[in-house]
VORO-131635 format. One record per residue (C-alpha): residue number from 1; residue in one letter; x, z, y. Coordinates in Angstrom, 2 decimals, always signed. Layout:
<sites>
<site NUM a <X Z Y>>
...
</sites>
This chain:
<sites>
<site 1 x <+53.09 -47.36 -3.70>>
<site 2 x <+52.21 -47.05 -0.02>>
<site 3 x <+49.90 -43.89 +0.37>>
<site 4 x <+49.16 -44.82 +4.01>>
<site 5 x <+47.76 -48.13 +2.82>>
<site 6 x <+45.50 -46.46 +0.13>>
<site 7 x <+44.29 -43.85 +2.70>>
<site 8 x <+43.52 -46.48 +5.28>>
<site 9 x <+41.59 -48.45 +2.71>>
<site 10 x <+39.63 -45.28 +1.71>>
<site 11 x <+38.72 -44.47 +5.00>>
<site 12 x <+37.61 -47.89 +5.90>>
<site 13 x <+35.27 -47.87 +2.88>>
<site 14 x <+33.76 -44.63 +4.11>>
<site 15 x <+33.13 -46.16 +7.62>>
<site 16 x <+32.12 -49.62 +6.30>>
<site 17 x <+28.30 -50.51 +6.72>>
<site 18 x <+26.51 -49.49 +3.55>>
<site 19 x <+24.54 -52.32 +1.76>>
<site 20 x <+21.49 -51.41 -0.37>>
<site 21 x <+23.27 -51.79 -3.66>>
<site 22 x <+22.01 -50.89 -7.03>>
<site 23 x <+24.24 -47.88 -7.22>>
<site 24 x <+22.73 -46.21 -4.07>>
<site 25 x <+19.33 -46.99 -5.44>>
<site 26 x <+20.40 -45.25 -8.82>>
<site 27 x <+21.98 -42.12 -7.02>>
<site 28 x <+18.73 -41.91 -5.23>>
<site 29 x <+16.51 -42.01 -8.19>>
<site 30 x <+18.71 -39.37 -9.87>>
<site 31 x <+18.33 -37.03 -6.98>>
<site 32 x <+14.65 -37.49 -7.05>>
<site 33 x <+14.56 -36.60 -10.68>>
<site 34 x <+16.48 -33.41 -10.11>>
<site 35 x <+15.45 -32.19 -6.55>>
<site 36 x <+12.34 -30.60 -7.37>>
<site 37 x <+13.78 -28.50 -10.06>>
<site 38 x <+16.52 -27.48 -7.89>>
<site 39 x <+14.30 -26.68 -4.97>>
<site 40 x <+12.02 -24.59 -7.44>>
<site 41 x <+14.91 -22.79 -8.97>>
<site 42 x <+16.59 -21.84 -5.63>>
<site 43 x <+13.28 -20.78 -4.03>>
<site 44 x <+11.86 -18.75 -7.09>>
<site 45 x <+15.23 -17.36 -7.60>>
<site 46 x <+15.60 -15.94 -4.05>>
<site 47 x <+11.77 -14.46 -3.89>>
<site 48 x <+12.33 -12.83 -7.16>>
<site 49 x <+15.55 -11.14 -6.19>>
<site 50 x <+13.99 -9.96 -3.06>>
<site 51 x <+11.07 -8.79 -4.84>>
<site 52 x <+13.58 -6.85 -7.21>>
<site 53 x <+15.68 -5.39 -4.16>>
<site 54 x <+12.48 -4.32 -2.37>>
<site 55 x <+11.12 -2.34 -5.69>>
<site 56 x <+14.46 -0.61 -5.90>>
<site 57 x <+14.34 +0.26 -2.27>>
<site 58 x <+10.66 +1.69 -2.73>>
<site 59 x <+11.64 +3.27 -5.84>>
<site 60 x <+14.69 +5.10 -4.60>>
<site 61 x <+12.93 +6.08 -1.57>>
<site 62 x <+14.91 +4.03 +1.09>>
<site 63 x <+11.54 +2.46 +2.09>>
<site 64 x <+8.26 +4.12 +2.32>>
<site 65 x <+10.01 +7.65 +2.38>>
<site 66 x <+9.63 +8.27 -1.62>>
<site 67 x <+5.96 +7.89 -1.69>>
<site 68 x <+5.81 +4.48 -3.12>>
<site 69 x <+7.95 +5.29 -6.34>>
<site 70 x <+5.42 +3.53 -8.73>>
<site 71 x <+4.70 +0.72 -6.65>>
<site 72 x <+8.47 +0.40 -6.41>>
<site 73 x <+9.06 +0.08 -10.15>>
<site 74 x <+6.32 -2.21 -10.68>>
<site 75 x <+7.64 -4.52 -7.96>>
<site 76 x <+11.26 -4.07 -9.22>>
<site 77 x <+10.22 -5.03 -12.70>>
<site 78 x <+8.29 -8.05 -11.67>>
<site 79 x <+11.30 -9.34 -9.66>>
<site 80 x <+13.33 -8.79 -12.57>>
<site 81 x <+11.24 -10.47 -14.83>>
<site 82 x <+11.01 -13.22 -12.40>>
<site 83 x <+14.76 -13.56 -12.25>>
<site 84 x <+15.00 -13.64 -16.00>>
<site 85 x <+12.53 -16.68 -16.37>>
<site 86 x <+13.82 -18.43 -13.58>>
<site 87 x <+16.50 -20.51 -15.43>>
<site 88 x <+13.99 -21.42 -18.35>>
<site 89 x <+11.58 -22.64 -15.77>>
<site 90 x <+14.38 -24.59 -13.94>>
<site 91 x <+15.29 -26.29 -17.38>>
<site 92 x <+11.61 -27.07 -17.86>>
<site 93 x <+11.15 -28.74 -14.60>>
<site 94 x <+14.39 -30.61 -14.70>>
<site 95 x <+13.58 -32.30 -18.29>>
<site 96 x <+10.06 -33.02 -16.74>>
<site 97 x <+11.94 -34.67 -13.86>>
<site 98 x <+14.01 -36.61 -16.02>>
<site 99 x <+11.58 -37.66 -18.36>>
<site 100 x <+9.49 -38.97 -15.24>>
<site 101 x <+12.35 -41.35 -13.98>>
<site 102 x <+14.19 -41.93 -17.18>>
<site 103 x <+12.92 -45.39 -17.78>>
<site 104 x <+13.65 -46.69 -14.21>>
<site 105 x <+17.14 -44.97 -14.28>>
<site 106 x <+18.03 -46.50 -17.65>>
<site 107 x <+16.94 -50.10 -16.59>>
<site 108 x <+18.94 -49.87 -13.24>>
<site 109 x <+21.89 -48.55 -15.14>>
<site 110 x <+21.87 -51.37 -17.80>>
<site 111 x <+21.48 -53.80 -14.85>>
<site 112 x <+24.73 -52.32 -13.15>>
<site 113 x <+26.71 -52.17 -16.44>>
<site 114 x <+25.85 -55.84 -17.28>>
<site 115 x <+26.75 -56.87 -13.95>>
<site 116 x <+30.46 -55.91 -14.05>>
</sites>
């Protein structure tokens, strides 16, 4: 087995011009189905964790000089609640995206599998 030949062929495939095949279209539709959920999950998670951190800083007196303890507790709790509901919301958005594109993806996958 010539590993140099295998490596050269794989490298040539990587740099070869890509045609608009059905596999590429299937990957794009899969990304379109999943991307809104991923963007929401990361964005909401980052915002919630920043809120929790800010709330903790306010409650401990690192920010505001100790005069915003109650506001810090409330903001921190909202941040922790946001982090807690982030994953269920992500799963719901992911399922909605999959339902939206399920028919097109299944049809294209069926065409690809029948072709080969």
